[in-house]
C-alpha positions in Angstrom: -45.4 -53.2 -47.7 -42.7 -52.7 -45.0 -42.6 -49.9 -42.7 -39.5 -48.6 -41.0 -39.8 -47.7 -37.4 -38.3 -44.5 -36.4 -36.3 -44.9 -33.2 -36.9 -41.9 -31.0 -34.0 -40.9 -28.7 -34.7 -41.6 -25.1 -35.0 -38.5 -23.1 -32.4 -38.3 -20.5 -33.6 -36.9 -17.2 -31.5 -34.1 -15.8 -30.2 -35.0 -12.3 -31.8 -33.1 -9.5 -30.1 -29.8 -8.7 -27.9 -30.1 -11.8 -28.2 -26.4 -12.6 -27.1 -25.4 -9.2 -24.3 -27.8 -9.0 -22.8 -26.6 -12.3 -23.3 -23.0 -11.2 -21.6 -23.7 -7.9 -18.6 -25.4 -9.7 -18.2 -22.3 -11.9 -18.4 -20.1 -8.8 -15.6 -22.0 -7.1 -13.5 -21.9 -10.2 -13.8 -18.1 -10.5 -12.8 -17.7 -6.8 -9.8 -19.9 -7.3 -8.8 -17.9 -10.5 -9.3 -14.6 -8.7 -7.1 -15.8 -5.8 -4.4 -16.7 -8.3 -4.6 -13.3 -10.1 -2.9 -11.2 -7.4 -3.0 -8.0 -9.3 -6.7 -8.1 -9.8 -7.3 -9.0 -6.2 -5.1 -6.2 -5.1 -7.0 -3.8 -7.2 -10.3 -4.8 -5.5 -8.8 -3.9 -2.2 -6.5 -1.0 -3.0 -8.7 1.1 -5.3 -11.4 2.0 -2.8 -8.9 2.3 0.0 -6.8 4.6 -2.1 -9.7 6.8 -3.2 -11.1 7.2 0.3 -7.6 8.1 1.7 -6.8 10.6 -1.0 -10.1 12.3 -1.1 -10.6 12.2 2.6 -7.1 13.3 3.8 -5.0 14.6 0.9 -7.4 16.7 -1.2 -8.2 20.1 0.1 -10.0 22.7 -2.0 -9.3 25.5 0.5 -5.6 25.1 0.9 -3.9 26.6 4.0 -0.3 27.3 5.0 0.8 28.2 1.5 4.5 29.0 1.1 5.2 32.7 1.2 8.3 34.8 0.8 8.8 38.2 2.4 10.9 41.2 1.2 11.3 43.5 4.3 13.0 46.7 3.3 12.7 47.9 6.8 12.7 45.9 10.1 9.9 47.5 12.2 7.5 46.4 14.9 4.6 47.2 12.5 6.1 45.0 9.8 6.5 42.1 12.1 2.9 42.5 13.4 1.6 42.5 9.8 3.5 39.3 9.0 2.2 37.7 12.2 -1.3 38.7 11.4 -1.0 37.2 7.9 0.3 33.9 9.4 -2.6 33.9 11.8 -5.0 33.8 8.9 -3.7 30.2 8.3 -3.4 30.9 4.6 0.2 32.1 4.6 3.3 30.4 5.8 6.5 32.4 5.5 9.3 30.1 4.4 11.7 32.5 2.7 13.1 36.0 3.5 14.8 37.7 0.6 16.7 41.0 0.3 16.3 42.0 -3.3 13.5 42.3 -5.8 15.3 39.9 -8.1 15.2 37.1 -5.5 11.6 38.0 -4.8 10.6 37.6 -8.5 12.7 34.4 -9.0 11.0 32.6 -6.1 7.6 33.3 -7.6 8.7 32.4 -11.1 10.2 29.1 -10.1 7.2 28.1 -8.1 9.1 27.7 -4.8 6.6 30.1 -3.2 3.0 31.0 -4.1 3.0 34.4 -2.5 5.4 37.2 -1.9 4.9 40.1 0.6 6.9 43.3 0.2 7.1 45.9 3.0 8.6 49.1 1.6 11.2 51.3 3.2 9.7 53.9 5.5 6.4 52.0 5.8 5.8 52.4 9.5 6.7 56.1 9.5 4.2 56.7 6.7 1.5 54.8 8.6 2.1 57.0 11.7 1.8 60.1 9.6 -1.4 58.9 8.1 -0.1 58.7 4.5 -1.7 55.3 4.0 1.3 53.6 2.3 0.9 50.5 0.1 1.8 46.9 1.1 2.4 44.7 -1.9 1.2 41.1 -1.9 2.2 39.3 -5.1 0.5 35.9 -5.9 1.3 33.2 -8.3 -2.1 33.0 -10.0 -1.3 30.0 -12.3 -3.4 28.1 -9.7 -6.5 30.4 -9.3 -7.9 28.2 -6.5 -5.0 28.6 -4.2 -4.4 32.2 -4.9 -8.0 33.4 -5.0 -9.1 32.1 -1.6 -6.1 33.5 0.2 -6.2 36.9 -1.5 -10.0 37.2 -0.9 -9.6 36.7 2.8 -6.5 38.8 3.2 -7.9 42.3 3.8 -10.6 41.7 6.4 -8.6 39.1 8.4 -5.4 41.3 8.6 -7.6 44.3 9.5 -9.2 42.3 12.4 -5.9 40.9 13.6 -4.3 44.4 13.7 -7.1 46.0 15.6 -5.2 45.8 18.9 -1.9 47.0 17.4 -3.1 50.1 15.7 -5.9 52.6 16.2 -7.9 52.1 13.1 -11.0 54.1 14.0 -14.6 53.4 14.3 -15.8 52.2 11.9 -12.4 50.4 11.4 -10.3 51.7 8.6 -7.0 50.2 7.4 -4.1 52.7 7.9 -2.4 51.2 4.9 -3.4 49.9 1.5 -3.0 46.3 0.5 -2.1 46.0 -3.2 -2.7 42.4 -4.3 -1.0 41.6 -7.6 -2.1 38.3 -9.2 0.8 37.4 -11.5 0.8 35.2 -14.6 -2.9 34.8 -14.7 -4.4 38.1 -13.4 -7.9 37.3 -14.8 -8.0 34.0 -13.0 -8.8 32.2 -16.2 -9.2 28.5 -15.4 -8.2 27.6 -19.0 -4.7 28.9 -18.5 -4.4 26.5 -15.5 -6.1 23.5 -17.0 -4.8 23.3 -20.5 -1.1 23.1 -19.6 -1.9 20.5 -17.0 -3.8 18.5 -19.5 -0.7 18.0 -21.6 0.9 16.0 -18.8 -2.3 14.2 -17.8 -3.1 12.9 -21.3 0.6 12.0 -22.0 0.7 10.1 -18.7 -2.3 8.0 -19.4 -1.5 7.2 -23.0 2.3 6.6 -22.6 1.8 4.3 -19.6 -0.8 2.2 -21.4 1.3 2.0 -24.7 4.3 0.5 -23.1 2.6 -1.4 -20.2 1.1 -3.6 -22.9 4.3 -4.0 -24.9 5.9 -7.1 -23.3 2.7 -8.8 -22.2 1.3 -8.4 -25.8 4.4 -10.2 -27.1 3.8 -13.1 -24.6 0.1 -13.5 -25.4 0.7 -13.4 -29.2 3.5 -16.0 -28.9 6.2 -13.7 -30.4 8.3 -13.5 -27.3 10.0 -16.8 -28.0 11.3 -15.5 -31.3 12.4 -12.3 -29.6 14.3 -14.1 -26.9 16.0 -16.3 -29.4 17.6 -13.3 -31.1 21.1 -12.1 -30.0 19.6 -8.9 -28.4 20.1 -7.5 -24.9 17.3 -6.4 -22.5 18.4 -2.8 -22.7 18.2 -3.0 -26.5 14.7 -4.4 -26.4 13.7 -1.6 -24.1 15.0 1.2 -26.3 13.5 -0.5 -29.4 10.1 -0.5 -27.8 10.3 3.0 -26.2 11.7 5.2 -29.0 8.8 4.8 -31.4 6.4 5.9 -28.7 8.5 8.9 -27.8 7.7 10.2 -31.3 4.0 9.3 -30.8 4.0 11.2 -27.5 5.7 14.2 -29.0 3.0 14.4 -31.7 0.3 14.2 -29.0 2.0 16.9 -27.0 2.3 19.2 -30.1 -1.3 18.6 -30.9 -2.6 19.4 -27.4 -0.4 22.5 -27.0 -1.3 23.7 -30.5 -5.1 23.4 -29.7 -4.6 25.2 -26.4 -2.8 28.1 -28.1 -5.1 28.4 -31.1 -8.5 27.7 -29.6 -8.1 28.7 -25.9 -5.6 31.5 -26.1 -3.0 29.9 -23.8 0.3 31.7 -24.2 3.8 30.3 -24.5 5.9 32.9 -22.9 9.0 30.8 -22.5 11.3 28.9 -24.8 9.6 26.5 -27.1 12.8 24.6 -27.5 13.1 24.1 -23.7 9.4 23.1 -23.6 10.0 20.5 -26.3 13.1 19.1 -24.6 11.5 18.7 -21.2 8.4 17.3 -22.7 10.5 14.6 -24.4 12.1 13.9 -21.0 8.7 13.5 -19.4 7.4 11.2 -22.2 10.5 9.0 -21.9 10.0 8.8 -18.1 6.4 7.6 -18.4 7.3 5.2 -21.1 10.0 3.7 -18.9 7.6 3.3 -16.0 5.0 1.7 -18.3 7.7 -0.7 -19.6 8.6 -1.5 -16.0 4.9 -2.4 -15.4 5.0 -4.7 -18.4 7.9 -6.7 -16.9 6.0 -7.1 -13.6 2.6 -8.3 -14.7 1.6 -11.5 -16.6 -1.1 -10.4 -19.1 -2.5 -7.3 -20.7 -5.4 -7.0 -18.3 -3.1 -6.8 -15.3 -1.0 -4.2 -17.2 -4.1 -2.0 -17.7 -5.0 -2.4 -14.1 -1.6 -1.5 -12.8 -1.5 1.5 -15.1 -4.8 2.8 -13.8 -3.5 2.2 -10.2 -0.6 4.5 -11.0 -2.7 7.1 -12.9 -5.1 7.7 -10.1 -2.7 9.2 -7.5 -0.9 10.9 -10.4 -3.9 13.0 -11.3 -4.9 13.7 -7.7 -1.6 14.4 -6.1 0.3 16.2 -8.9 -1.3 19.6 -8.4 -3.3 19.3 -11.7 -6.7 19.2 -10.1 -6.0 20.4 -6.5 -3.4 22.8 -5.1 -0.3 20.9 -4.3 0.9 23.2 -1.6 -2.4 22.7 0.3 -1.9 19.0 0.7 -0.6 17.4 3.9 3.1 16.7 4.0 2.8 13.0 3.5 0.8 13.5 0.4 3.3 16.0 -0.9 6.1 13.4 -0.4 4.1 10.9 -2.5 3.4 13.5 -5.1 7.2 14.3 -5.4 7.7 10.7 -6.6 5.3 11.1 -9.5 6.5 12.4 -12.9 3.3 14.3 -13.5 3.9 16.5 -10.5 7.2 17.9 -11.9 5.9 18.2 -15.4 2.8 20.2 -14.4 5.2 22.7 -12.7 7.5 22.7 -15.7 4.8 23.2 -18.4 2.9 25.9 -16.4 6.2 27.7 -15.6 7.4 27.8 -19.2 4.0 28.6 -20.8 2.6 31.1 -18.3 5.6 32.5 -16.6 8.3 32.4 -19.2 10.6 30.5 -16.9 14.0 29.4 -18.0 16.2 26.4 -17.2 17.6 28.1 -14.1 14.1 28.1 -12.6 13.4 24.5 -13.4 16.5 22.7 -12.3 14.9 20.8 -9.5 12.0 19.4 -11.5 14.2 18.5 -14.4 16.6 16.6 -12.2 13.7 14.8 -10.5 12.3 13.7 -13.9 15.7 12.4 -15.0 16.1 10.5 -11.8 12.7 8.9 -12.0 13.4 7.9 -15.6 16.8 6.3 -14.8 15.3 4.4 -11.8 12.4 3.0 -13.9 14.8 2.0 -16.7 17.1 0.2 -14.2 14.2 -1.8 -12.7 12.9 -2.6 -16.2 16.2 -4.0 -17.5 16.8 -5.9 -14.3 13.4 -7.6 -14.3 13.3 -8.3 -18.0 12.6 -12.0 -18.4 15.1 -13.9 -20.5 12.9 -16.9 -20.6 9.1 -17.4 -20.7 9.2 -19.2 -17.3 
């Protein structure tokens, strides 16, 4: 009877420190790959620096030096003292002097100023006679944070500042009445401020991501070779990729605005047609910027990272979360280069103020210019080869 011997495999002994050597090799490989991925490396450095800079210097929840217009129907020493006292509060900065009520209202409606002060004719004479006349302070209350803090401090601070100019008795009593009129959002309802801004914020995030992934997705799936072999121009590729998402963005905007009107009671006081046209312009601008990102990066991960890099300053410097007028000048310059800044002004002005095209010319031109700039860069950088 024969027996078969089972040959047992010889156990190989693992070299000393094999685990640590392999781990070290993977560690070096990851560092080399990270060094080659410049977009990811830039995100590691830039994101915390950007957040610290914006939150530390640019964001101010108690804004000061807010743009203010004055309608002086009489030029008097008392009127100038009142304006000086208001400027000394550090909340008001007089940038415009108007001569008619129409100009006064137009500046507030267009958002060029946040406050307007009207000193009526015969004001000083009425004060001297003890008639206690009214001084009108109108505020653009579409941003309750900016308007509320300034109006809340107005009376006591002006009273204290005028103590040496007028005899106001003991205990002190104002010789005139300050009538504060919060326009466009008199109840300071935060929903009226947030919901219109959300339209632009959501569209910015989704439109950027949609098109930022478009070209890189073609490359990673291997379909870019077929696309490049076709007799098609870069501008035709761009329009072919952007136009479908314009329709998607318009559906999103309609859904958001509809929910805001039906559930939260946000009014649409202006032209719905104008709102639709300018929303389409804003959507196209963001799609153009997203498409530009897709021509810069090399893969979908980098496209997502660059989109988030753009979205962070957009949401912080646009005036959606924090008062734009209260930011330092350098932050306002950066904000003016962001499409969301102009669209937040447009959508709030149309929905809450009933503004027309004559009030929105600057922001409309700015959006169109940003769109054309992004499209030009995208077409210029479009790769005709996969190299």
